[in-house]
N, C-alpha and C positions, 0 to 999 in steps of 0.2 A: 594889713588888709587880709581878710580871710580867704584862702584859696584852697580848692580841693582838686585832687587829680581824678581823672577818669580813665577807663581803659581806652586804648587807641580805637579810633572809629571803626576799623574793620576787624579788630581782634575779637576772638570769641571770648565771651564772658566766662570766668571761672565758675564751675558748678558750686552750688551751695549745699552743704550736707543736709540730709533729710531731717536730722534732729533739730536743725535750726528752722526749717520750715514748720516743724511742730511748734516751736516756740512762737513763731509768727502767727500761726493759726490760733493758738490758745490766747495769745495777747490780742489778736484781732477780734476775739469774742467780745472784748470791751466795746468795739465799734459796732458789732452785730447787735448786742444787747441795748446799746444806746439808741441806735436807729429803730430797732424793733419796739422799744418802749414808747418812743415818741409817736411812731406810726400807729401802734396798737391803741393808744389813747385816742388818737384822731379818728381811727376807724370805728372804735367802740363808743365814742362820745354820745352819739344820738341814742344808742341803746341804753347807756348808763342814765342818760337824762330821763328817759321814759320809765325805766325799771325802778330807779330810786326817786322818781318824781322830783328831780332837781329843779331849782330855780336857775335863772339865767346867770346869776352871779357865781353860783357854785360851779356850773359848767365852765364858765370862763376861768375861774380860779384853778380848777383842775388842769385845764389846758395850759395856763400860764405857769403853774408850779412845776411842770415837767422841765421846761427849759430853764426856769430860774434855779431849780435844785441842781440840775446838771452843771450850771455855771458855778454855783457855790461849791459843789462837790469837786469840780476840777481845781478850783483855787486851793481848797483845803487839802484834798487828797494828794495833789502834786507836791505840796510842801511837806506833808507828813511822810511821803515816800522818800524824799531826800533826807529827812531828819532821822527817821527810824528804820530805814531799809526798804528798798523797793520790793523785795521778795515778800516781806511781811504784809505790806499794804496790798500787794498784788493778789494775795490769797484771801485776805480779810474782806476787801470790798466786794468781791464777787459773791461771797457768802451773804453779805448784807443785802446785796441785790436780790438774791434768791428769797430772802425773808420778805422783802418788800413785794416781790411778785406774788408770793403766797398770800399776803394780806390783800392785794388787789383782786386776786382771783376769787377769794372766799369772802370778800367784804359783804356784810349784811346790809350796810347802808352807805350813804354818800360820805359821811364823816370818816368812816373806816377806810373807804376807798381813797379819800384824800390823804390819809396817813400813809397808806401803802405807796401811793405815787410819790410822796415826800421821801420815804426811805429809799425806794428804788432809784429815784432821780439823783439823790445825793450819792449813792453808791456807784451808779453809772458814771456820773461825773468824775468821781475820784479815780475810777479805773482807767479813764481815757489817757491822761498824761502819764500815769504810772506804767501802764502796759506798753506805751510807745517807748518810754525810757528803757524798759526791760528789753524790748526788741533791739533797740539801738545799742545797748550795752553788750548784748550777745552777738551782734552781727560783726563779721569781718569788714574791713573798709571797702572792699570791692563788691560787697553784697548788701550793704546797709540799706541802700535805697530800694532794692527789690524786696527785702524783708519788711521794711517799714510800709512800703506801698501796698503790700499784700493785705495789710489790715483794712485797706479801703475796699478790697474785694468783699471782705466780711461785712463791711458797713452797707454796701449795696445789696448784699445777700439778705441782710436783715430786713431791708425795705421790701424786697421781692417776696420773701416768705410771708410776711405779715399781710401785704396787700393781696397775695394769692389766697391766703387763708380767709381774709375778709370777704373776698369775692365768692369763694366756694361756700362760706358759711353765712352769706348775707341774709338768708331767710330763716336762720335758726335762733335769732334773738339773743337772750342772755346766755344760753348754752354755748353758742358760737363764740361770744365774747370771752367766756371763761376758758374755752379751748385755746383761743389765741394767746391769752396771758398765761395760761397753764403751760404752754410750750416754752415760755420764758423761764419758768421754774426749772423744768427739765434741763434746758440748755445751760442755765447758770450752775446747777448742781453737778452736772457732768463736767463742766469746765473747771469747777472747784476741785473735783477729785483728780482730774488729769493734771491741773497745775500743781497740786500738792505733791505729785510724783516727780516733777521736774527738779533736777539738781543743778541749780544755777551757781556757778562758781563766782567768787568775788573777783573784781578786777584787780590786776596787779598794780602796784604803785607806779611802776614804770609806764604801763599802758595809759593810766590816768594822766600822768605827768606829760606824756608825749602828746596826747590829744589836747590837753589844756594849753600846752605851749603852741601847738599849731593854730589854736584859736585866739592866742594872745590873751587868755583868760586866767584870772587868779584861781588858786585852788581853795577848796573849802565850801561848805554849805551855808555859810553865814549870809544873812539877807543883804549885807553890804555888797556881796558879790553879784547880786542881781542888778544893782544900780550902777554898774560901770559900763563903759562903752562896749566891751566884748560881749556882754549879755544884752544890754539895752538896745543896741542898734538892730541886731537880728530879731529881737523880741518885738520892737515897734514895727519893723518892716513886715514881718510875717503876720502880725496882728492886723495891720492896715489891709494887707491882701485878703486875709481870711474874713474879716468883718465886712468888707465891701462885696466880696464874692458871695459870702454867706447870706447877706440880706436877700439877694435874689433866690438863692437855692433854698433857704429856709422858708421864704414866702411861698414858693411853689410846692415845697414839700408839705406845708401845712394847709395851704389854701388853693392848691392847683385844681382839685376836684370841685371845690366851692366856686372858683372862678369859672370853670367850664360850665357849671350848671347855671349860675346866676347871671353871668355876663355873656358867655358864648351860646347859651340856649341848649346845651346838651342835656340829655336825660341823666339821671344818677348812674344807671348801669353803663351808659356809653362813656360817661366821664371816668368812671372807675376802670372800665375796659381800656380806655386810651392810656391811662397811667400804667396799667399792667402790661399792655402790649409793648410799650417802649422801654420799660425797665430792663428786660433781658439784653437790649443793645448796650446799655451802660455796663451791665455785668460783664459781658464778653470783652468790651473795650477796656475795662479796668484790668483784666488779665493781660491785655496787650501792653498797657502802661507798666505793669509789673515787669514784663519782659524787657522793656527798654529803659527802666528806671535808673540803671547804672551806666547808661551810655549817653553820648552827646545828644541823641535823639530825644531824650526826655525834655530838654529845654527847647529844642527846635520845634517839636510838636506843640509845646506850650504856646509859642508865638503864633503858630497857624490857628490853633483851636481857640485861643482866647479871642481872636478876630471872629471866628465862626460863631462863638458864643454871643458876642456883642451883636452880630448880625441877626442872630435868632431873636434876641430881645427887641431889636429894632423892628423886625417883622411883626412881632406880637404887638408892639406899641403902635405902629403905623396902621394896623388893621383894627386897633382898639379892642382886641380880644375876640374878634370874630372867629367862628369855629374853623374855617379854612386856614386862617392865619395861625391859629393855635396849633393845628395839626402840623404845619410846617415848622413852627417853633419847637414843638416837642421832638421832632426828628433831629433837628440841628442841635438842640440842647443836649439830648442824650448822647449824640455823637461827640460833642465837644467837651462835655463835663468831665469825663475820665482823665483827659489830658490837661485840663485847665480848671482844676477844682480843688477839693479838699485833699486829694492825694498829693498834689504839689505842695500844699501847705505842710502836710505831715513830713514829707521828705525834706523840704527846705529847713524846717525847724530842727530836725534831728541832725542835719549836716552843719548847722551854724550855731546852735545854742551850746554853751559850755557844759561839759559832762557832769560836773558836780551839782549843778543847779538846774539840770534839764527838766526834772519833774516840776519844780517851782515855776520856772519861766514859761514852759508850755502850758502849765495849769493856769497861769495868769492870763495868757492870751486866749485860751479856751474860755475862761470865766468871763472876761470882759466882752468877748464876742457873743457868747450865748446870752449875756445880759442885754446887749443891744438887740439881739434877735427877739428876745421876749418883749422888749418895748415896741419894736416894730410890729410884731404880731398883734399886740394889743390894739393898735390903731389901724391895722390893715383892713378889716371888714368895713369900718367907717369910711376910710379913704377910697376903697373899692366902690362903695355905694355912691360916694360923691362924684368920682370920676375914675373909671378903670383905666382910661388912657393916661391920666396923670400918674397914677400908681405905676403903670408899666414903664413910662418914660423915666421916672425916678429910679426904678430898678435898673433900667438900661444904663443910666449914668453911673450907678454903683458898679455895674459890671465893667464898664470902661475904666473906672478908677482902679479896679482890681487888676486889670491888665497892665496898667502903668506901674502899680506896686510890684507885680510879678516880674516885670522887666528890670526894675530896680534891684530886686533880690538876686536875680541871675547875674546882672552885670556888676554889681557892687559887692555882694556878699559871697557869691560863688564864682570863682575864677577857674577856668578850665585849661590853663596852660601846663601841659605835662612836663615841660622843661623846668619850670620854676615853682610848680605847685608843691604843697606839702600835704600829704595824705593823712587822713585821720589815723589815730592809733588803732592797733588791733583791738577787737572787741573782747568781751568776757568769754571765758570758756563755758560751755554748756555741756554738762554730762549727758550721755545718751541714756534714754530710759527705755 
């Protein structure tokens, strides 16, 4: 059984060196660019439709291809990182993302736009499991959860920045759309230059062996090592948690404004303003999660806020999407999401998945989950039109299921007995730059 130690409840957490926070920030840019790409396409879609005179099928295809390509990129990129070196893929995929963003920004027609979204989506997906594995490799055992969870701060920041830009540039048409995607080019190229300067040391054989032994996992990157109990059990458990939680999160990420306008009766500006007003709450509380990520409070707060999150969706469902109910929902959801959301999935994955195949296994859970999200997104508008109440209750059931899966991960995969636990091996050395 896999068990990990944590610092005593009242002991002060050991400080993390500044250069490791730099690694976390540069790796977290994968989450920033992933979120920013998805939201920028959503924010700009109506502008693209009018400017390029798109048909409804092309508009739908561009929306769907973002999630689909991130799924495929996660699957392929995670495996390539394990096979050919995480550092190599870590640098290459961010450069490919910049190329895709350039194509999106300068696209003269919808076909070229589609190609740009395809390239950027594949690169963004490839960078997600690779960058998390790089952070996990670099982190010391007593700081791994804090460093990994910091990538979630970057994810929320990507959403905040794009929605803010979309709000400010809402009346500028295609010029504003190009500015929004243009900032992705700058962010990707700066990240590439800074990542290229990082000197990531290779893990010692002893460190790899110690962590693999603690997880009861075989050594090596062969695919057969993905299909054993040491990898399969945490992979399935974290997948079930992420996919059930993510159905709700992804639905409101893509269709929250749409629901507020079509179901709740809010104006477009009010709907956008509601999303923008509540996002800073999530950003601040994600910093709080980072602070407690290596303490017992991480899982204690999960228990509390997964209940709050289910209550939030129950309120939205009981009020059938009425504006007052949705305002209460957004407050409770943004408060609970940082402590019972994607950050938990990222931390649990890096604490429980075997080190040699960490990119492959997390890439697989990302890919399968994003594929499900794409399928759900395809039917969401029709289901919302048929019955918003039914849609909301189905999402509520998914959120409840994610809570059950999260409790399983904590109680079965992560044991916190300091007297009998085995701590993860020391992380990779990272040279200061």
